[in-house]
C-alpha positions in Angstrom: 45.2 45.0 39.9 44.1 48.6 39.4 45.4 51.0 36.8 46.2 54.6 37.8 47.6 57.7 36.3 50.6 59.1 38.3 50.3 62.8 39.0 54.0 62.9 40.2 57.0 60.6 40.3 56.5 57.8 42.7 59.7 55.9 43.7 59.9 52.3 42.3 56.6 52.9 40.5 56.9 55.4 37.7 57.1 59.0 36.5 54.4 61.7 36.2 51.8 60.9 33.5 52.5 57.2 33.4 49.7 54.7 33.7 50.7 51.9 36.0 49.1 48.9 37.6 49.1 48.7 41.4 47.3 46.8 44.1 43.8 48.1 44.9 44.7 48.5 48.6 47.8 50.6 47.8 45.9 52.8 45.5 42.9 53.4 47.8 45.0 53.8 51.0 47.9 55.8 49.7 48.1 57.0 46.1 44.5 58.3 45.7 44.2 60.0 49.2 47.6 61.6 48.8 46.6 62.9 45.3 49.6 61.2 43.8 47.5 59.4 41.2 44.0 59.2 39.6 42.1 56.2 38.4 43.0 55.4 34.8 39.6 56.2 33.2 39.0 58.0 29.9 37.6 61.0 31.8 40.6 61.2 34.1 43.1 60.8 31.2 41.5 63.7 29.5 41.6 65.9 32.6 45.3 65.0 33.1 46.2 66.0 29.6 44.5 69.4 30.1 46.3 69.9 33.3 49.7 68.4 32.4 51.4 71.7 31.8 50.2 73.2 35.1 51.1 70.0 37.0 54.6 69.9 35.4 55.2 73.6 36.3 54.1 73.1 39.9 56.3 70.0 40.1 59.3 71.9 38.8 58.7 74.7 41.4 58.5 72.2 44.2 61.6 70.4 43.0 63.5 73.6 42.9 62.6 74.4 46.5 63.5 70.9 47.5 66.9 71.1 45.9 67.7 74.3 47.8 66.8 72.6 51.1 68.7 69.5 50.1 72.0 71.5 49.8 71.7 72.5 53.5 70.2 69.3 54.8 72.3 66.7 53.1 74.8 65.1 55.4 73.8 66.7 58.7 73.7 64.7 61.9 70.7 64.8 64.3 70.8 63.6 67.9 68.2 61.5 69.6 68.7 60.8 73.3 67.5 57.4 74.6 68.1 55.3 77.7 69.7 51.8 77.1 71.2 48.8 78.9 74.9 48.0 79.0 74.6 46.0 75.8 73.2 49.1 74.0 69.7 47.8 73.7 67.2 50.7 74.0 64.5 50.6 76.6 62.2 52.0 73.9 62.7 52.4 70.1 63.3 55.2 67.6 60.6 55.6 65.0 60.2 57.7 61.8 58.2 60.2 63.8 61.1 60.7 66.2 63.5 61.2 63.4 61.2 63.6 61.6 60.9 65.6 64.8 64.7 65.7 65.3 65.2 66.9 61.7 62.5 69.6 62.2 64.2 70.7 65.4 67.4 71.1 63.4 65.6 73.7 61.3 64.2 71.6 58.4 60.5 70.8 58.4 59.8 67.2 57.3 57.1 64.7 58.0 57.4 61.1 59.2 56.2 60.0 55.7 59.4 61.5 54.2 61.7 59.3 56.3 62.7 56.0 54.8 62.8 53.7 57.8 62.3 50.0 57.2 62.1 49.1 60.9 62.3 50.9 64.2 65.8 51.5 65.7 66.3 49.5 68.9 70.0 49.9 69.7 72.5 52.8 70.3 74.6 53.8 67.3 74.8 55.8 64.1 72.2 55.3 61.4 72.3 56.7 57.9 68.7 57.8 57.0 67.2 58.8 53.7 64.9 61.8 53.7 62.7 62.4 50.6 62.2 66.2 50.2 60.5 65.7 46.8 59.6 62.7 44.7 62.7 63.5 42.7 65.0 64.8 45.5 66.3 62.8 48.4 69.1 63.4 50.9 70.9 61.4 53.6 71.2 62.4 57.2 72.9 60.6 60.1 70.8 59.7 63.1 73.0 59.6 66.2 71.1 57.6 68.9 73.0 57.9 72.3 72.3 58.2 76.0 73.9 61.6 76.3 75.5 64.4 74.2 78.9 63.2 75.4 78.3 59.7 74.2 77.0 61.0 70.9 80.3 62.8 70.3 82.2 59.6 71.1 80.1 57.6 68.6 80.6 60.3 66.0 84.4 59.7 66.4 83.9 56.0 65.9 84.1 54.9 69.6 81.8 52.0 70.5 80.2 53.3 73.7 78.7 49.9 74.5 82.1 48.2 74.8 83.4 51.1 76.8 80.5 50.7 79.3 81.4 47.0 79.7 85.1 47.6 80.5 86.0 47.0 84.2 86.6 50.1 86.3 89.1 50.7 89.1 88.4 48.3 92.0 86.5 45.9 89.7 87.6 42.5 88.7 90.7 42.4 86.6 90.1 42.7 82.9 89.8 39.3 81.2 89.3 37.5 84.5 85.6 36.7 85.1 84.3 36.8 88.6 83.2 33.2 88.5 86.8 32.1 87.7 88.2 34.2 90.5 85.8 32.6 92.9 86.7 29.2 91.6 90.4 29.9 92.2 89.7 31.3 95.7 87.7 28.2 96.8 90.7 25.7 96.6 92.8 28.2 98.6 90.2 28.5 101.3 89.9 24.6 101.4 93.7 24.3 101.7 93.7 26.9 104.5 91.0 25.0 106.4 92.8 21.7 106.0 96.0 23.2 107.2 94.2 24.7 110.2 92.7 21.3 111.1 96.2 19.6 110.7 97.7 22.2 113.0 95.0 21.7 115.6 95.5 17.9 115.5 99.2 18.2 115.9 98.7 20.6 118.9 96.2 18.2 120.5 98.6 15.3 120.0 101.5 17.3 121.5 99.3 18.1 124.6 98.3 14.5 124.9 101.8 13.1 125.1 102.7 14.4 128.6 99.4 13.0 129.9 100.1 9.6 128.5 103.6 9.7 130.0 102.2 10.6 133.4 99.8 7.7 133.2 102.5 5.3 132.3 104.6 6.5 135.2 101.8 5.9 137.6 101.3 2.4 136.2 104.9 1.5 136.7 105.2 2.6 140.4 103.1 -0.2 141.9 105.2 -2.7 140.3 108.4 -1.2 141.9 106.6 -1.0 145.2 105.4 -4.6 145.1 108.9 -6.0 144.2 110.4 -5.6 147.8 107.3 -7.1 149.4 107.6 -10.2 147.2 111.3 -10.5 148.1 110.5 -10.3 151.8 107.9 -13.0 151.6 110.3 -15.2 149.7 113.0 -14.8 152.5 110.5 -15.7 155.2 109.6 -18.9 153.5 113.2 -19.9 153.2 
């Protein structure tokens, strides 16, 4: 661990003038380059004590400016337009840089490092976001991520635009009846219709076949009737 002297308040770490222990990487990559701290050496401690009054005065001035901005910025809503699928999943993502740009376009100059964003935003919706104007002053803004200004207004009123997008429109399948189920119900009807058509065709064919059978039967009976007199004549001749 490395000991440093804080030159300003650092959230979750300490107040100005405190000597704290931090990881070397955090100190070298953030605290020291950003001039938020000095290495805790005897020489630096002496320098800090000489400059303490000036540092505190400068800090109070910055804090006063930040508080004035906070009164205007706190609670505002900024709009970020993004394209998304029906489920609300963004095709891209919203980062701290995007949010800082939206806040700046609203008239308040902030950098991406002042936006508290744990992870990128990947879905439509309203997101409360913390903006640090000063180590001791922070405000909250609402980030409205929508596909259009109209949808943003609806989201602001509490309407879930993703559910609205998934609702069936006129001419679509009835609400609550999936297309697959409708098809499943339609198939038995089609099968019954085909079966009925086959039955009707079979009945019609059988009806047409009956006269033909009757005609054949009549032809088969005629020779018997014609042969009967001949047999009777032969019998009489023998007698």
